[in-house]
C-alpha positions in Angstrom: 59.2 -16.9 41.2 60.9 -13.5 41.7 61.0 -12.9 38.0 57.3 -13.6 37.7 56.5 -11.2 40.6 58.7 -8.6 38.9 56.7 -8.9 35.7 53.4 -8.7 37.6 54.5 -5.7 39.5 55.6 -3.9 36.3 52.2 -4.5 34.8 50.4 -3.3 37.8 52.5 -0.1 37.9 51.8 0.5 34.2 48.1 0.0 34.8 48.0 2.4 37.7 49.9 5.1 35.8 47.7 4.7 32.7 44.5 4.8 34.8 45.7 7.9 36.7 46.7 9.8 33.6 43.5 8.9 31.8 41.4 9.8 34.8 43.1 13.2 35.0 42.8 13.9 31.3 39.1 13.1 31.3 38.6 15.4 34.3 40.4 18.2 32.5 38.4 17.9 29.3 35.1 17.7 31.2 36.1 20.8 33.2 37.1 22.7 30.1 33.7 21.8 28.5 31.8 23.5 31.3 31.4 20.6 33.8 32.9 22.1 37.0 33.1 20.8 40.5 32.1 17.2 41.3 30.6 16.8 37.8 34.1 17.0 36.2 35.3 14.1 38.5 32.2 12.0 37.7 33.1 11.8 34.0 36.2 9.7 34.3 34.5 7.4 36.7 31.7 6.9 34.2 34.1 6.1 31.4 36.1 3.6 33.5 32.9 1.9 34.7 31.7 1.4 31.1 35.1 0.0 30.2 34.9 -2.5 33.1 31.3 -3.5 32.2 32.4 -4.1 28.6 35.4 -6.1 29.7 33.3 -8.3 31.9 30.9 -9.0 29.0 33.9 -10.0 26.8 35.2 -12.3 29.5 31.8 -14.0 29.9 31.8 -15.1 26.3 28.1 -14.0 25.7 27.2 -11.3 23.1 30.8 -10.4 22.3 29.6 -8.0 19.5 27.9 -5.7 22.1 30.9 -6.0 24.5 33.3 -4.9 21.8 31.0 -2.1 20.6 30.8 -0.4 24.0 34.4 -1.2 24.9 35.5 0.7 21.8 33.2 3.6 22.6 34.6 3.9 26.1 38.2 3.5 24.8 37.6 6.2 22.2 36.4 8.6 25.0 39.5 7.8 27.1 42.0 8.1 24.2 40.2 11.2 22.9 40.7 12.9 26.2 44.4 11.9 26.3 45.0 13.2 22.8 43.0 16.4 23.4 45.0 17.4 26.4 48.3 16.7 24.6 48.3 20.2 23.1 46.1 19.5 20.1 43.1 21.2 21.7 42.9 24.7 23.2 41.2 24.0 26.6 40.5 27.7 27.0 38.3 27.7 23.8 36.6 24.4 23.6 34.6 23.9 20.4 30.8 23.5 20.6 30.8 19.9 19.3 33.0 18.8 22.2 30.7 20.5 24.7 27.8 18.6 23.1 29.7 15.3 23.3 30.6 15.9 27.0 27.1 16.9 27.9 25.6 13.8 26.2 28.1 11.3 27.5 26.2 10.5 30.8 23.2 9.3 28.9 25.3 7.2 26.5 27.3 5.7 29.4 24.0 4.8 31.2 22.6 3.2 28.1 25.7 1.2 27.5 26.0 0.0 31.1 22.3 -1.0 31.2 22.6 -3.0 28.0 25.8 -4.7 29.1 24.7 -5.6 32.6 20.9 -6.2 32.4 20.5 -7.8 29.0 22.4 -11.0 29.3 21.2 -13.7 27.0 19.3 -16.8 28.2 21.7 -19.4 29.5 21.8 -23.0 28.2 20.5 -24.4 31.5 17.4 -22.1 31.5 16.7 -23.0 27.9 17.0 -26.7 28.7 14.7 -26.4 31.7 12.1 -24.6 29.7 12.2 -27.3 27.0 12.1 -30.1 29.4 9.1 -28.8 31.4 5.6 -30.2 30.6 2.5 -28.2 31.0 -0.6 -29.6 32.7 -2.3 -29.6 29.3 0.4 -31.8 27.9 0.1 -34.3 30.8 -3.7 -34.4 30.3 -3.3 -35.1 26.6 -0.9 -37.9 27.4 -3.4 -39.5 29.9 -6.3 -39.2 27.5 -4.5 -40.7 24.6 -5.4 -44.3 24.0 -2.8 -46.9 24.6 -1.4 -48.2 21.3 -2.7 -51.7 20.4 0.2 -54.2 20.4 0.7 -55.8 17.1 0.1 -59.6 17.3 2.2 -61.9 15.1 0.3 -63.3 12.1 -0.8 -66.9 12.6 1.3 -69.4 10.6 -0.2 -70.5 7.3 -1.9 -73.9 7.5 -2.1 -76.0 4.3 -5.7 -77.0 3.6 -6.5 -80.7 4.2 -7.3 -82.3 0.9 -10.9 -83.5 0.8 -11.2 -87.0 -0.9 -13.5 -87.1 -3.8 -16.9 -88.8 -3.3 -16.9 -92.6 -4.0 -19.4 -93.8 -6.5 -21.3 -96.8 -5.2 -23.4 -98.9 -7.6 -27.1 -99.2 -6.7 -26.9 -103.0 -6.8 -24.1 -103.0 -4.2 -26.2 -100.7 -1.9 -29.1 -103.1 -2.1 -26.9 -106.0 -1.3 -25.4 -104.1 1.6 -28.9 -103.5 3.0 -29.7 -107.2 2.9 -26.4 -107.9 4.7 -27.3 -105.3 7.3 -30.8 -106.6 7.8 -29.5 -110.1 8.2 -26.9 -108.9 10.8 -29.6 -107.0 12.7 -31.9 -110.0 12.7 -29.2 -112.3 14.0 -27.5 -110.0 16.5 -30.2 -107.5 17.3 -27.8 -104.6 16.7 -27.1 -102.4 13.7 -24.1 -103.5 11.6 -21.0 -101.4 12.0 -18.8 -100.1 9.2 -15.8 -102.5 9.7 -18.1 -105.5 9.8 -19.9 -104.3 6.7 -16.6 -103.8 4.9 -15.5 -107.3 5.9 -18.8 -108.9 4.7 -18.8 -107.0 1.4 -15.0 -107.1 0.8 -14.8 -103.5 -0.3 -12.1 -100.9 0.6 -12.7 -98.5 3.5 -13.8 -95.4 1.5 -16.5 -97.4 -0.3 -17.6 -99.0 2.9 -18.0 -95.6 4.5 -20.0 -94.4 1.5 -22.3 -97.5 1.7 -22.8 -97.1 5.4 -23.8 -93.4 4.9 -26.6 -94.6 2.5 -28.0 -97.3 4.7 
């Protein structure tokens, strides 16, 4: 536990030292480029805020390309100030291009911070809600649409009932049957039925039906 705290404390100390030196170097470069008073102190604050905004975008996992781009721009400004104050740049005779960079830095930092903070992409939940929402027009279209007609199963195929061929009845047999029928009617007072006719004539049922149809 103590070893872990010692490592954390060392990291924090290094971070404080690096931030303080970078802050002072940025102030010195801004002051040498003609930004005196409070303006010289605002430049390191602007660089550090842009670094923090870029770092937060990288931690969020959204639009990492933009986060890396502005992180490298802010890091270049911080490292450039550290290198410039290490004796490679005469702070008493600052070149014109450096004065231009220092003067234009506030607009660049404002643009980067605005893009990083206020242009977060649409989250997955918002996109899902937008897709799942139904407009009133969609609901009306669903209500007006006719209900699909259920498909009924096809009726089972029924084999056609074979129709017996017509039975040929001789004319003489028909005349005889009429006599039998007349005799039965005279004796009983009722018309002869097909079974009785068949029994009297001694013919098969199909022929008896054909004879009865002709009586």
